[in-house]
Backbone as JSON, one array per atom type, in Angstrom:
{
  "sequence": "MYYNHDTVVYLNRKMVKATEANGNLYSQTLQYGYGVFEGIRSYATEHGPSIFKAKEHYERLKKSCDLIHIQLDYSVEELVEASYKVLAQNNLQDAYLRPVVYLDPNMSLSKPTGVNLLITAWEWGAYLGDKMLNLCTSPYQRPNPKSVHVEAKVTGHYINSILATVHAKENGYDEALLLDAAGFVAEGPGANLFMEKDGKLFTPALGNILPGITRATVLEMCAELGLRCEEKQFTPEELKTADSAFYCGTAAEIIGIAQLDNYRFPLDWSESLGKKLQEHYSKLVRQPQPELVSNEQ",
  "N": [[69.35, 57.39, 55.62], [69.15, 54.8, 56.64], [70.04, 53.12, 54.65], [72.09, 52.93, 51.65], [73.23, 53.22, 48.22], [75.13, 51.26, 48.24], [74.49, 49.45, 50.17], [73.9, 46.18, 51.43], [71.52, 43.6, 51.81], [70.01, 40.79, 53.49], [67.9, 38.6, 51.95], [65.54, 36.25, 51.82], [67.39, 34.04, 51.83], [69.38, 35.0, 50.16], [71.95, 37.36, 49.32], [71.42, 40.65, 48.6], [71.33, 43.83, 46.87], [70.16, 46.61, 48.71], [68.7, 48.51, 47.35], [67.59, 47.04, 45.38], [65.87, 45.29, 46.49], [62.66, 44.32, 46.59], [59.23, 44.77, 47.63], [55.71, 43.89, 48.0], [52.67, 45.46, 47.23], [50.35, 44.29, 48.07], [50.86, 42.69, 50.18], [50.21, 40.8, 53.14], [51.42, 41.79, 55.38], [51.86, 44.54, 54.92], [49.21, 45.32, 54.44], [47.75, 44.48, 56.72], [49.4, 44.5, 58.95], [50.5, 42.09, 59.63], [52.98, 40.37, 60.63], [56.3, 39.69, 61.91], [59.1, 40.83, 63.9], [62.5, 41.58, 64.93], [64.73, 43.42, 67.06], [68.11, 43.89, 67.13], [71.42, 44.14, 68.46], [74.82, 44.7, 67.48], [78.22, 44.75, 68.54], [81.47, 46.25, 68.52], [84.32, 44.25, 69.03], [87.4, 42.75, 70.21], [87.53, 40.49, 68.72], [86.2, 41.09, 66.45], [82.99, 42.16, 65.0], [80.38, 41.58, 67.3], [77.4, 40.0, 67.92], [75.01, 40.69, 70.26], [73.53, 38.33, 72.27], [72.36, 36.89, 70.12], [71.25, 34.35, 69.63], [69.16, 34.16, 71.53], [67.51, 36.24, 70.65], [66.73, 35.32, 68.11], [65.45, 32.98, 68.79], [63.24, 34.06, 70.05], [62.12, 35.39, 67.86], [61.29, 33.23, 66.28], [59.48, 32.06, 68.04], [57.57, 34.1, 68.19], [56.62, 33.98, 65.57], [55.47, 31.4, 65.59], [53.39, 31.8, 67.44], [51.59, 33.42, 66.08], [50.88, 31.96, 63.89], [52.67, 31.77, 61.71], [54.8, 30.11, 59.57], [58.1, 29.72, 59.84], [60.76, 28.71, 58.13], [63.53, 28.43, 59.02], [66.51, 27.7, 60.76], [67.7, 28.59, 64.05], [70.47, 28.76, 64.08], [71.06, 29.19, 61.38], [69.92, 31.7, 61.02], [71.47, 33.3, 62.71], [73.98, 33.05, 61.49], [73.41, 34.25, 59.0], [73.02, 36.86, 59.84], [75.57, 37.69, 60.66], [76.77, 37.66, 58.16], [75.48, 39.8, 56.92], [76.49, 41.93, 58.46], [79.24, 41.7, 57.81], [79.33, 42.1, 55.0], [78.5, 44.68, 54.81], [80.4, 46.01, 56.15], [80.16, 46.58, 58.93], [80.29, 47.13, 62.46], [79.66, 48.22, 65.19], [76.42, 48.19, 65.34], [72.92, 48.14, 64.41], [70.64, 45.58, 63.98], [67.91, 44.51, 61.98], [65.8, 42.06, 61.66], [63.06, 41.04, 59.72], [60.06, 39.35, 59.34], [58.02, 38.97, 56.74], [54.97, 38.83, 54.75], [53.5, 37.18, 51.88], [51.42, 38.44, 49.11], [48.05, 38.62, 50.1], [44.83, 39.09, 50.6], [42.95, 38.19, 52.34], [41.68, 37.34, 55.63], [43.46, 35.25, 56.82], [45.66, 32.38, 57.27], [49.15, 32.76, 56.33], [50.05, 32.83, 52.84], [52.53, 32.75, 51.83], [55.91, 33.16, 53.0], [58.42, 35.49, 53.9], [61.82, 36.48, 54.55], [63.68, 39.15, 55.73], [66.76, 40.66, 56.48], [68.28, 43.43, 57.73], [70.79, 45.98, 58.37], [72.25, 48.71, 60.15], [74.16, 51.61, 61.19], [73.49, 52.86, 64.36], [72.76, 54.95, 67.01], [72.18, 55.05, 70.63], [68.8, 54.43, 71.19], [67.05, 56.01, 72.76], [68.67, 58.08, 73.35], [71.26, 59.54, 75.46], [70.72, 60.92, 77.74], [69.1, 61.6, 80.89], [65.7, 60.63, 81.22], [62.54, 62.25, 80.75], [59.4, 61.42, 81.6], [55.92, 60.79, 80.74], [52.83, 59.56, 82.02], [51.06, 57.54, 79.9], [48.02, 58.05, 78.03], [47.29, 55.92, 76.58], [46.86, 52.42, 76.75], [48.6, 49.29, 77.25], [47.97, 46.55, 75.0], [45.29, 44.29, 75.76], [46.07, 41.11, 77.03], [44.34, 39.09, 76.35], [43.4, 39.75, 73.94], [45.39, 39.91, 72.0], [48.59, 38.31, 71.3], [50.61, 39.41, 73.53], [53.2, 38.83, 74.13], [54.49, 38.35, 71.8], [56.52, 39.72, 69.23], [55.14, 41.57, 67.21], [54.56, 43.17, 64.12], [52.26, 44.83, 63.68], [51.43, 45.4, 66.29], [52.84, 47.59, 67.1], [51.73, 50.05, 66.53], [50.47, 50.88, 68.77], [52.66, 51.58, 70.39], [53.72, 53.69, 68.87], [51.62, 55.6, 68.96], [51.65, 56.2, 71.71], [54.25, 57.26, 72.08], [54.27, 59.46, 70.29], [52.23, 61.04, 71.43], [53.45, 61.62, 73.92], [55.75, 63.12, 73.16], [54.6, 65.25, 71.79], [53.56, 66.59, 73.88], [55.68, 67.58, 75.25], [57.39, 65.78, 76.54], [60.01, 63.26, 76.89], [59.5, 60.57, 76.49], [57.02, 57.92, 76.83], [55.15, 56.24, 79.44], [53.48, 53.27, 79.67], [50.46, 51.84, 80.96], [48.89, 48.74, 82.01], [45.8, 46.99, 81.12], [44.53, 46.77, 83.53], [45.41, 48.86, 84.99], [47.91, 48.75, 86.14], [51.49, 49.39, 86.19], [53.12, 48.9, 83.12], [55.1, 49.0, 80.71], [57.55, 50.8, 78.69], [57.11, 52.35, 75.41], [59.01, 51.03, 73.82], [60.64, 49.65, 75.55], [61.52, 47.97, 78.62], [60.7, 48.43, 82.13], [62.34, 49.23, 85.2], [62.27, 49.81, 88.71], [63.78, 51.35, 91.58], [63.71, 50.95, 95.06], [64.4, 51.61, 98.36], [66.88, 50.26, 98.23], [66.33, 47.99, 96.7], [65.34, 46.37, 93.69], [62.55, 46.5, 91.44], [60.39, 45.11, 88.98], [57.85, 45.08, 86.45], [55.81, 42.17, 86.34], [55.76, 39.34, 84.06], [53.26, 38.81, 81.51], [51.6, 40.95, 80.81], [53.35, 42.34, 79.29], [56.04, 42.78, 76.89], [58.38, 40.2, 76.87], [61.35, 41.2, 77.39], [64.63, 40.87, 75.92], [66.77, 42.31, 76.95], [65.7, 42.96, 79.42], [65.66, 40.4, 80.6], [68.4, 40.04, 80.68], [69.16, 42.02, 82.5], [68.01, 40.98, 84.83], [69.58, 38.69, 85.06], [72.07, 39.9, 85.51], [71.57, 41.13, 87.95], [71.38, 38.89, 89.64], [73.98, 37.96, 89.38], [75.46, 40.09, 90.45], [74.55, 40.19, 92.98], [72.31, 41.7, 93.61], [69.13, 42.56, 94.85], [66.05, 41.77, 93.35], [62.7, 41.97, 92.36], [59.97, 40.59, 90.62], [56.88, 41.9, 90.0], [53.46, 43.13, 90.21], [52.75, 46.6, 90.14], [51.46, 49.85, 90.94], [51.14, 53.06, 89.18], [51.14, 55.0, 91.15], [52.59, 53.82, 93.21], [55.04, 53.64, 91.89], [55.7, 56.28, 91.85], [56.72, 56.69, 94.33], [59.19, 55.71, 94.37], [62.82, 55.49, 94.57], [64.5, 55.64, 92.4], [64.6, 55.01, 88.82], [64.63, 53.15, 85.73], [64.76, 52.6, 82.15], [65.06, 49.77, 79.96], [66.29, 48.13, 77.07], [66.98, 46.54, 73.9], [67.48, 48.41, 71.82], [67.42, 50.81, 73.3], [69.24, 50.27, 75.29], [70.45, 50.66, 78.58], [68.9, 53.17, 80.32], [68.58, 55.98, 82.39], [65.78, 57.32, 84.27], [64.58, 60.48, 84.87], [62.28, 61.77, 85.69], [58.78, 61.29, 86.26], [55.78, 62.29, 85.08], [54.79, 64.65, 87.35], [56.56, 63.91, 89.25], [59.76, 63.73, 90.56], [62.44, 61.55, 90.57], [64.22, 60.95, 93.51], [66.82, 59.93, 94.1], [70.19, 60.35, 93.28], [71.33, 59.64, 90.03], [73.92, 58.67, 89.64], [74.42, 57.32, 91.97], [72.74, 55.21, 92.0], [71.28, 51.87, 91.71], [70.63, 51.35, 89.12], [72.53, 52.79, 87.61], [74.82, 51.34, 88.25], [74.19, 48.89, 87.07], [73.96, 49.75, 84.43], [76.61, 50.4, 83.77], [77.8, 47.88, 84.05], [76.42, 46.45, 82.11], [77.24, 47.76, 79.77], [79.88, 46.89, 79.57], [79.48, 44.15, 79.39], [78.1, 43.67, 76.92], [80.05, 44.15, 75.1], [81.78, 42.11, 75.16], [83.12, 39.29, 73.46], [80.74, 37.18, 71.92], [79.65, 33.73, 72.45], [79.52, 32.31, 69.94], [81.38, 33.62, 68.35], [83.88, 33.19, 69.57], [83.98, 30.38, 69.52], [84.07, 29.92, 66.79], [86.62, 30.7, 66.17], [88.22, 28.83, 67.27]],
  "CA": [[69.75, 57.13, 57.0], [69.22, 53.37, 56.92], [70.75, 52.4, 53.58], [72.48, 53.7, 50.48], [73.34, 52.38, 47.02], [76.08, 50.17, 48.48], [73.99, 48.59, 51.25], [73.49, 44.82, 51.07], [70.61, 43.0, 52.78], [69.73, 39.36, 53.36], [66.5, 38.44, 51.57], [65.18, 34.89, 51.41], [68.61, 33.24, 51.67], [70.27, 35.61, 49.18], [72.44, 38.7, 49.62], [71.04, 41.51, 47.48], [71.41, 45.27, 47.13], [68.94, 47.12, 49.33], [67.94, 49.25, 46.34], [66.97, 46.07, 44.46], [64.99, 44.41, 47.27], [61.32, 44.86, 46.42], [58.1, 44.13, 48.3], [54.47, 43.85, 47.23], [51.66, 46.33, 47.82], [49.23, 43.49, 48.57], [51.36, 41.84, 51.26], [49.44, 40.82, 54.38], [52.14, 42.59, 56.36], [51.55, 45.93, 54.63], [47.77, 45.57, 54.51], [47.16, 44.17, 58.02], [50.37, 44.47, 60.05], [50.68, 40.68, 59.99], [54.38, 40.02, 60.47], [57.05, 39.79, 63.15], [60.44, 41.39, 63.72], [63.38, 41.68, 66.09], [65.74, 44.46, 67.07], [69.31, 43.23, 67.68], [72.62, 44.99, 68.35], [76.17, 44.15, 67.46], [79.21, 45.65, 69.13], [82.86, 45.99, 68.13], [85.15, 43.6, 70.04], [88.72, 42.38, 69.7], [87.33, 39.39, 67.78], [85.33, 41.56, 65.37], [81.63, 42.47, 65.45], [79.76, 40.54, 68.11], [75.97, 40.23, 68.08], [74.68, 40.36, 71.63], [72.42, 37.41, 72.48], [71.71, 36.6, 68.84], [70.46, 33.12, 69.76], [67.93, 34.47, 72.26], [66.65, 37.07, 69.78], [66.12, 34.52, 67.04], [64.48, 32.07, 69.41], [62.01, 34.84, 70.24], [61.53, 35.62, 66.54], [60.61, 32.0, 65.88], [58.32, 31.9, 68.92], [56.57, 35.07, 67.73], [56.02, 33.41, 64.36], [54.61, 30.28, 65.98], [52.2, 32.28, 68.14], [50.61, 34.02, 65.17], [50.62, 31.02, 62.79], [53.59, 31.95, 60.58], [55.8, 29.04, 59.53], [59.41, 30.25, 59.43], [61.59, 27.52, 57.92], [64.94, 28.74, 59.24], [67.01, 27.36, 62.1], [68.33, 29.7, 64.76], [71.87, 28.83, 63.64], [71.07, 29.8, 60.05], [69.6, 33.12, 61.17], [72.65, 33.94, 63.3], [75.0, 33.09, 60.43], [72.99, 35.25, 58.02], [73.2, 38.18, 60.44], [76.99, 38.02, 60.56], [77.05, 37.95, 56.75], [75.02, 41.17, 56.67], [77.47, 42.84, 59.05], [80.5, 41.62, 57.08], [79.22, 42.67, 53.65], [78.3, 46.13, 54.93], [81.53, 46.53, 56.92], [79.6, 47.16, 60.15], [80.62, 46.5, 63.74], [78.64, 48.75, 66.1], [75.29, 48.3, 64.42], [71.59, 47.65, 64.79], [70.11, 44.65, 62.98], [66.46, 44.41, 61.98], [65.18, 40.98, 60.91], [61.61, 41.18, 59.56], [59.35, 38.28, 58.64], [56.85, 39.58, 56.1], [54.17, 37.82, 54.08], [53.13, 37.35, 50.47], [50.1, 39.03, 48.88], [46.9, 37.85, 50.57], [43.89, 40.09, 51.11], [41.99, 37.56, 53.24], [42.09, 37.21, 57.03], [43.77, 33.83, 56.91], [47.08, 32.07, 57.42], [49.95, 33.24, 55.2], [50.24, 32.0, 51.64], [53.97, 32.71, 51.58], [56.65, 33.82, 54.06], [59.7, 36.06, 53.47], [62.7, 36.96, 55.63], [64.61, 40.23, 55.4], [67.64, 41.11, 57.56], [69.01, 44.65, 57.4], [71.62, 46.49, 59.47], [72.77, 50.06, 59.96], [74.73, 52.23, 62.38], [72.41, 53.54, 65.09], [73.11, 55.23, 68.4], [71.17, 54.65, 71.62], [67.5, 54.83, 70.67], [66.48, 57.07, 73.59], [69.72, 59.03, 73.67], [72.08, 59.21, 76.63], [70.35, 61.81, 78.84], [68.01, 61.14, 81.73], [64.43, 60.8, 80.53], [61.38, 62.86, 81.39], [58.3, 60.62, 81.1], [54.54, 61.02, 81.15], [51.96, 58.39, 81.98], [50.35, 57.63, 78.64], [46.59, 57.72, 78.03], [47.15, 54.65, 75.86], [47.21, 51.24, 77.53], [49.08, 48.13, 76.53], [46.86, 45.68, 74.6], [44.86, 43.23, 76.66], [46.66, 39.84, 76.59], [43.3, 38.21, 75.82], [43.04, 40.21, 72.59], [46.53, 39.59, 71.13], [49.72, 37.72, 72.02], [51.49, 40.54, 73.86], [54.58, 38.35, 74.24], [55.04, 38.25, 70.44], [56.97, 41.01, 68.7], [54.37, 41.62, 65.98], [54.66, 44.5, 63.5], [51.06, 45.63, 63.88], [51.28, 45.81, 67.68], [53.63, 48.77, 67.41], [50.97, 51.28, 66.42], [50.26, 51.23, 70.18], [53.88, 52.26, 70.82], [53.83, 54.96, 68.13], [50.64, 56.53, 69.52], [52.1, 56.62, 73.04], [55.44, 58.11, 71.94], [53.87, 60.73, 69.66], [51.5, 61.82, 72.44], [54.4, 62.13, 74.9], [56.62, 64.16, 72.59], [53.79, 66.43, 71.48], [53.26, 67.26, 75.14], [56.91, 68.07, 75.85], [58.12, 64.74, 77.27], [60.94, 62.47, 76.08], [58.95, 59.25, 76.2], [55.81, 57.58, 77.56], [55.03, 55.04, 80.25], [52.15, 52.7, 79.47], [49.89, 50.95, 81.96], [48.13, 47.64, 81.41], [44.36, 47.21, 81.13], [44.08, 46.81, 84.92], [45.93, 50.07, 85.61], [49.25, 48.56, 86.68], [52.6, 49.79, 85.33], [53.49, 47.86, 82.16], [56.42, 49.22, 80.11], [57.62, 51.9, 77.75], [56.75, 51.97, 74.04], [60.01, 50.13, 73.26], [61.6, 49.29, 76.6], [60.98, 47.52, 79.9], [60.94, 49.35, 83.23], [62.74, 48.81, 86.54], [62.34, 50.88, 89.7], [64.55, 51.06, 92.79], [63.15, 51.52, 96.31], [65.04, 51.1, 99.58], [67.98, 49.35, 97.9], [65.85, 46.81, 96.0], [64.75, 46.65, 92.38], [61.26, 45.88, 91.1], [60.04, 45.23, 87.57], [56.55, 44.46, 86.2], [55.82, 40.74, 86.04], [55.32, 38.96, 82.73], [51.83, 38.6, 81.34], [51.06, 42.1, 80.09], [54.48, 43.07, 78.7], [56.94, 42.01, 76.05], [59.5, 39.67, 77.66], [62.53, 41.75, 76.73], [65.93, 40.22, 76.05], [67.57, 43.13, 77.87], [65.09, 42.76, 80.74], [66.19, 39.13, 81.11], [69.82, 40.25, 80.97], [69.24, 42.78, 83.76], [67.73, 40.02, 85.91], [70.78, 37.86, 85.19], [73.12, 40.72, 86.12], [71.22, 41.3, 89.37], [71.79, 37.66, 90.33], [75.45, 37.9, 89.37], [76.01, 41.15, 91.29], [73.98, 40.09, 94.31], [71.29, 42.74, 93.81], [67.78, 42.03, 95.04], [65.1, 42.22, 92.34], [61.44, 41.24, 92.43], [58.99, 40.79, 89.55], [55.57, 42.03, 90.64], [52.61, 44.21, 89.72], [52.69, 47.79, 90.98], [50.7, 50.95, 90.35], [51.93, 54.27, 88.94], [51.28, 55.71, 92.42], [53.73, 53.19, 93.89], [56.24, 54.03, 91.16], [56.01, 57.67, 92.21], [57.38, 56.73, 95.65], [60.48, 55.04, 94.19], [64.03, 56.32, 94.68], [65.11, 55.77, 91.07], [63.98, 54.13, 87.84], [65.29, 53.17, 84.42], [64.26, 51.8, 81.04], [66.06, 48.94, 79.32], [65.88, 47.48, 75.84], [68.11, 46.37, 72.99], [67.75, 49.69, 71.16], [67.65, 51.85, 74.31], [70.22, 49.78, 76.27], [69.94, 51.03, 79.9], [68.86, 54.63, 80.39], [67.93, 56.44, 83.6], [64.58, 58.16, 84.19], [64.68, 61.58, 85.83], [61.0, 62.25, 86.2], [57.53, 60.76, 85.71], [54.75, 63.31, 85.3], [55.31, 65.72, 88.22], [57.39, 63.31, 90.31], [61.19, 63.59, 90.24], [63.07, 60.5, 91.38], [65.15, 61.71, 94.34], [68.18, 59.39, 94.2], [71.08, 60.74, 92.19], [71.55, 58.5, 89.14], [75.27, 58.14, 89.83], [74.43, 56.5, 93.17], [71.65, 54.25, 91.89], [71.56, 50.53, 91.21], [70.52, 51.42, 87.66], [73.81, 53.21, 87.08], [75.72, 50.2, 88.4], [73.81, 47.93, 86.03], [74.27, 50.36, 83.14], [78.05, 50.24, 83.54], [78.07, 46.45, 83.88], [75.84, 46.06, 80.82], [78.1, 48.3, 78.72], [81.04, 46.0, 79.45], [79.02, 42.82, 79.02], [77.73, 43.56, 75.51], [81.25, 44.29, 74.28], [82.56, 40.88, 75.23], [82.79, 38.41, 72.34], [79.72, 36.18, 72.18], [80.18, 32.36, 72.31], [79.69, 31.84, 68.56], [82.61, 34.2, 67.79], [85.02, 32.5, 70.15], [84.01, 28.99, 69.05], [84.46, 29.91, 65.38], [88.07, 30.93, 66.05], [88.94, 27.69, 67.84]],
  "C": [[69.97, 55.64, 57.24], [69.98, 52.58, 55.84], [71.16, 53.38, 52.49], [72.65, 52.74, 49.31], [74.29, 51.2, 47.2], [75.58, 49.16, 49.51], [73.52, 47.24, 50.7], [72.6, 44.28, 52.18], [70.49, 41.5, 52.5], [68.24, 39.21, 53.08], [66.28, 37.03, 51.05], [66.38, 34.07, 50.96], [69.54, 33.76, 50.55], [70.72, 36.98, 49.69], [72.16, 39.57, 48.4], [71.23, 42.97, 47.87], [70.09, 45.74, 47.72], [68.07, 47.83, 48.31], [67.23, 48.32, 45.36], [66.03, 45.11, 45.18], [63.58, 45.0, 47.27], [60.28, 44.08, 47.22], [56.88, 44.15, 47.4], [53.39, 44.65, 47.96], [50.5, 45.55, 48.45], [49.67, 42.49, 49.65], [50.44, 41.94, 52.48], [50.11, 41.68, 55.45], [51.85, 44.06, 56.16], [50.07, 46.22, 54.88], [47.21, 45.43, 55.92], [48.12, 44.22, 59.2], [50.66, 43.08, 60.55], [52.11, 40.27, 59.65], [55.06, 40.12, 61.82], [58.44, 40.34, 62.86], [61.22, 41.27, 65.02], [64.24, 42.93, 65.94], [66.95, 43.91, 67.79], [70.49, 44.18, 67.53], [73.88, 44.15, 68.23], [77.13, 45.22, 67.97], [80.6, 45.26, 68.64], [83.6, 45.36, 69.3], [86.49, 43.27, 69.41], [88.64, 41.22, 68.71], [86.52, 39.8, 66.55], [83.94, 41.85, 65.89], [81.0, 41.29, 66.17], [78.3, 40.88, 68.33], [75.57, 39.77, 69.47], [73.39, 39.53, 71.7], [71.63, 37.15, 71.19], [70.8, 35.39, 68.94], [69.12, 33.41, 70.43], [66.96, 35.31, 71.41], [65.97, 36.22, 68.71], [65.21, 33.43, 67.57], [63.16, 32.79, 69.64], [61.33, 35.13, 68.91], [60.73, 34.4, 66.1], [59.37, 31.75, 66.76], [57.21, 32.86, 68.52], [55.86, 34.55, 66.49], [55.04, 32.29, 64.72], [53.3, 30.77, 66.6], [51.15, 32.85, 67.2], [50.51, 33.25, 63.84], [51.42, 31.33, 61.52], [54.64, 30.85, 60.65], [57.11, 29.59, 58.97], [60.39, 29.09, 59.35], [63.08, 27.87, 57.93], [65.31, 28.24, 60.63], [67.6, 28.61, 62.73], [69.77, 29.88, 64.29], [71.98, 29.5, 62.27], [70.81, 31.3, 60.12], [70.78, 33.9, 61.75], [73.74, 34.09, 62.23], [74.67, 34.16, 59.4], [73.23, 36.66, 58.55], [74.67, 38.62, 60.4], [77.4, 38.31, 59.12], [76.64, 39.38, 56.4], [76.0, 42.18, 57.23], [78.75, 42.87, 58.23], [80.41, 42.33, 55.73], [78.95, 44.17, 53.67], [79.38, 46.8, 55.76], [81.06, 47.24, 58.19], [80.08, 46.4, 61.37], [79.62, 46.94, 64.81], [77.41, 49.05, 65.27], [74.0, 47.79, 65.05], [71.08, 46.78, 63.66], [68.6, 44.55, 63.12], [66.01, 43.25, 61.08], [63.65, 41.19, 60.88], [61.08, 39.97, 58.79], [58.09, 38.9, 58.06], [56.23, 38.59, 55.11], [53.82, 38.2, 52.65], [51.76, 38.04, 50.34], [48.98, 38.08, 49.32], [45.95, 38.84, 51.22], [42.83, 39.47, 52.02], [42.56, 37.49, 54.66], [42.34, 35.75, 57.33], [45.25, 33.64, 57.13], [47.85, 32.52, 56.18], [49.98, 32.27, 54.03], [51.71, 31.89, 51.27], [54.69, 33.58, 52.59], [58.01, 34.28, 53.54], [60.49, 36.52, 54.69], [63.67, 37.99, 55.09], [65.43, 40.55, 56.63], [68.44, 42.31, 57.07], [69.85, 45.07, 58.6], [72.09, 47.91, 59.13], [73.38, 50.56, 61.26], [73.63, 53.05, 63.05], [72.83, 53.74, 66.52], [72.02, 54.74, 69.34], [69.83, 55.25, 71.25], [66.9, 56.0, 71.44], [67.51, 58.11, 74.0], [70.48, 58.62, 74.93], [71.8, 60.15, 77.81], [69.2, 61.21, 79.62], [66.66, 61.52, 81.11], [63.37, 61.46, 81.41], [60.13, 62.2, 80.79], [56.94, 61.18, 81.5], [53.8, 59.69, 81.13], [51.05, 58.52, 80.77], [48.85, 57.38, 78.82], [46.3, 56.42, 77.28], [47.62, 53.51, 76.74], [47.85, 50.19, 76.63], [47.89, 47.25, 76.15], [46.55, 44.62, 75.64], [45.42, 41.9, 76.17], [45.62, 38.82, 76.1], [42.84, 38.64, 74.43], [44.12, 39.91, 71.57], [47.58, 38.88, 71.97], [50.73, 38.83, 72.32], [52.95, 40.13, 73.96], [55.24, 38.17, 72.88], [55.4, 39.64, 69.93], [56.39, 41.16, 67.28], [54.39, 43.05, 65.42], [53.46, 45.37, 63.83], [50.85, 46.11, 65.3], [51.9, 47.19, 67.93], [52.95, 50.08, 67.08], [50.65, 51.79, 67.82], [51.45, 52.03, 70.71], [54.02, 53.63, 70.15], [52.87, 56.0, 68.71], [51.11, 57.07, 70.87], [53.29, 57.58, 72.94], [55.1, 59.46, 71.34], [53.14, 61.62, 70.66], [52.47, 62.43, 73.44], [55.22, 63.29, 74.35], [55.85, 65.42, 72.23], [53.43, 67.22, 72.73], [54.52, 67.61, 75.93], [57.72, 67.07, 76.65], [59.06, 63.99, 76.33], [60.33, 61.15, 75.64], [57.75, 59.01, 77.1], [56.04, 56.39, 78.48], [53.61, 54.53, 80.08], [51.75, 51.81, 80.64], [49.21, 49.79, 81.25], [46.64, 47.91, 81.58], [43.79, 47.28, 82.54], [44.61, 48.03, 85.67], [47.27, 49.92, 86.29], [50.3, 49.04, 85.68], [52.97, 48.63, 84.41], [54.92, 48.09, 81.67], [56.4, 50.47, 79.28], [57.22, 51.44, 76.37], [57.74, 51.0, 73.4], [61.04, 49.69, 74.28], [60.86, 48.82, 77.83], [61.42, 48.46, 81.01], [61.39, 48.62, 84.49], [62.68, 50.03, 87.45], [63.15, 50.4, 90.9], [63.88, 51.72, 93.98], [63.81, 50.82, 97.5], [66.08, 50.02, 99.26], [67.57, 48.08, 97.2], [65.2, 47.22, 94.69], [63.43, 45.89, 92.21], [61.0, 46.1, 89.62], [58.69, 44.55, 87.34], [56.69, 42.99, 85.8], [55.37, 40.49, 84.6], [53.81, 38.72, 82.71], [51.17, 39.7, 80.56], [52.13, 42.9, 79.36], [55.22, 42.16, 77.73], [58.09, 41.5, 76.91], [60.84, 40.05, 77.01], [63.79, 40.94, 76.96], [66.82, 40.99, 77.02], [67.02, 43.03, 79.29], [65.63, 41.48, 81.38], [67.66, 39.27, 81.48], [70.01, 41.02, 82.27], [68.98, 41.86, 84.95], [68.93, 39.11, 86.15], [71.91, 38.63, 85.88], [72.84, 40.95, 87.6], [71.65, 40.08, 90.17], [73.3, 37.58, 90.45], [76.06, 38.9, 90.35], [75.46, 41.13, 92.71], [72.97, 41.18, 94.63], [69.92, 42.09, 93.93], [66.84, 42.63, 93.99], [63.87, 41.34, 92.39], [60.56, 41.61, 91.24], [57.61, 40.81, 90.17], [54.75, 43.11, 89.93], [52.7, 45.39, 90.69], [52.02, 48.92, 90.21], [51.61, 52.13, 90.03], [52.1, 55.09, 90.22], [52.43, 55.14, 93.23], [55.04, 53.58, 93.22], [56.68, 55.44, 91.55], [56.44, 57.82, 93.67], [58.77, 56.1, 95.57], [61.63, 56.03, 94.32], [64.64, 56.6, 93.31], [64.39, 54.82, 90.12], [64.77, 54.2, 86.54], [64.53, 52.31, 83.43], [65.4, 50.93, 80.54], [65.47, 48.26, 78.1], [67.07, 47.37, 74.91], [68.48, 47.69, 72.33], [68.13, 50.76, 72.17], [68.83, 51.54, 75.21], [69.69, 50.05, 77.68], [70.04, 52.53, 80.05], [68.04, 55.07, 81.6], [66.73, 57.33, 83.33], [64.68, 59.22, 85.27], [63.36, 61.87, 86.49], [59.85, 61.52, 85.51], [56.42, 61.72, 86.09], [55.34, 64.43, 86.17], [56.18, 65.18, 89.35], [58.82, 63.14, 89.82], [61.8, 62.55, 91.18], [64.23, 61.11, 92.17], [66.59, 61.22, 94.37], [69.01, 59.83, 93.0], [71.42, 59.51, 91.36], [72.91, 57.86, 89.36], [75.37, 57.22, 91.05], [73.4, 55.37, 93.12], [72.13, 52.87, 91.46], [71.48, 50.51, 89.69], [71.83, 51.82, 87.01], [74.83, 52.08, 87.14], [75.45, 49.16, 87.32], [74.13, 48.46, 84.64], [75.74, 50.17, 82.8], [78.41, 48.78, 83.29], [77.58, 45.98, 82.51], [76.73, 46.54, 79.66], [79.34, 47.45, 78.5], [80.62, 44.63, 78.92], [78.76, 42.69, 77.52], [78.93, 43.66, 74.59], [82.22, 43.13, 74.46], [82.16, 39.98, 74.06], [81.76, 37.36, 72.74], [80.25, 34.77, 71.88], [80.41, 31.92, 70.87], [80.94, 32.4, 67.9], [83.83, 33.44, 68.28], [85.13, 31.08, 69.61], [84.42, 28.9, 67.59], [85.95, 30.07, 65.18], [88.85, 29.7, 66.51], [88.95, 26.51, 66.89]]
}
């Protein structure tokens, strides 16, 4: 599904066959979940494949590394260039890119002894599909920000997301909604949440959530389109009085939520602010990014 015998990946500044890219069983990343990653999308445009907000994603990758004491000796420009090489050598346009920073063998609870970078890409549809979602409030909470850096996209953190998603699907739901340690709405296992009430949007404030690139894009679009949006804490009970709601993320893009637990959002999706933003986002991501246009000039 993710690669075949012809797939080429970027590994430590070299392009190699995916089937020849090997790891180590004693890696700190495998043994302890000590590593970071990003999820990035590229889209077909008239200028060729365009990676949406590549700079912002790689700035976050480097920040994640810094927060958990991993020294990543790559510039953002070098990472962006490497990503376009992966797309070109695999003849991909509409694709999902997965950069992973993983570590050398080290069985101690200490700083890394060696750092590796892998960038892969494959064709992948919308992560949560294209139908309205039926959610449940998860029994699993987001990690306490005093226990880990919740703003870092760390490999080991995602066991929390897996547990929440598996629980939801085993109980007949499409996806989960997680609360924070104080009982406020946080986010989905792999997406940020927005709700609409009385013609205004609300989204959980930073501090207990991953600061999503798509979340930031939605806030930018709201400003551009003149839509009111407030970042604040709110409870699941408040969410269950909203008119509409949606998830957003690089993999999920923007996807409407039909129901949370036993509450069905009453506003028709076609009339919601989420739908308006979904349509605007779909056009935005298919515009050539600045690095493509500047390379042609």
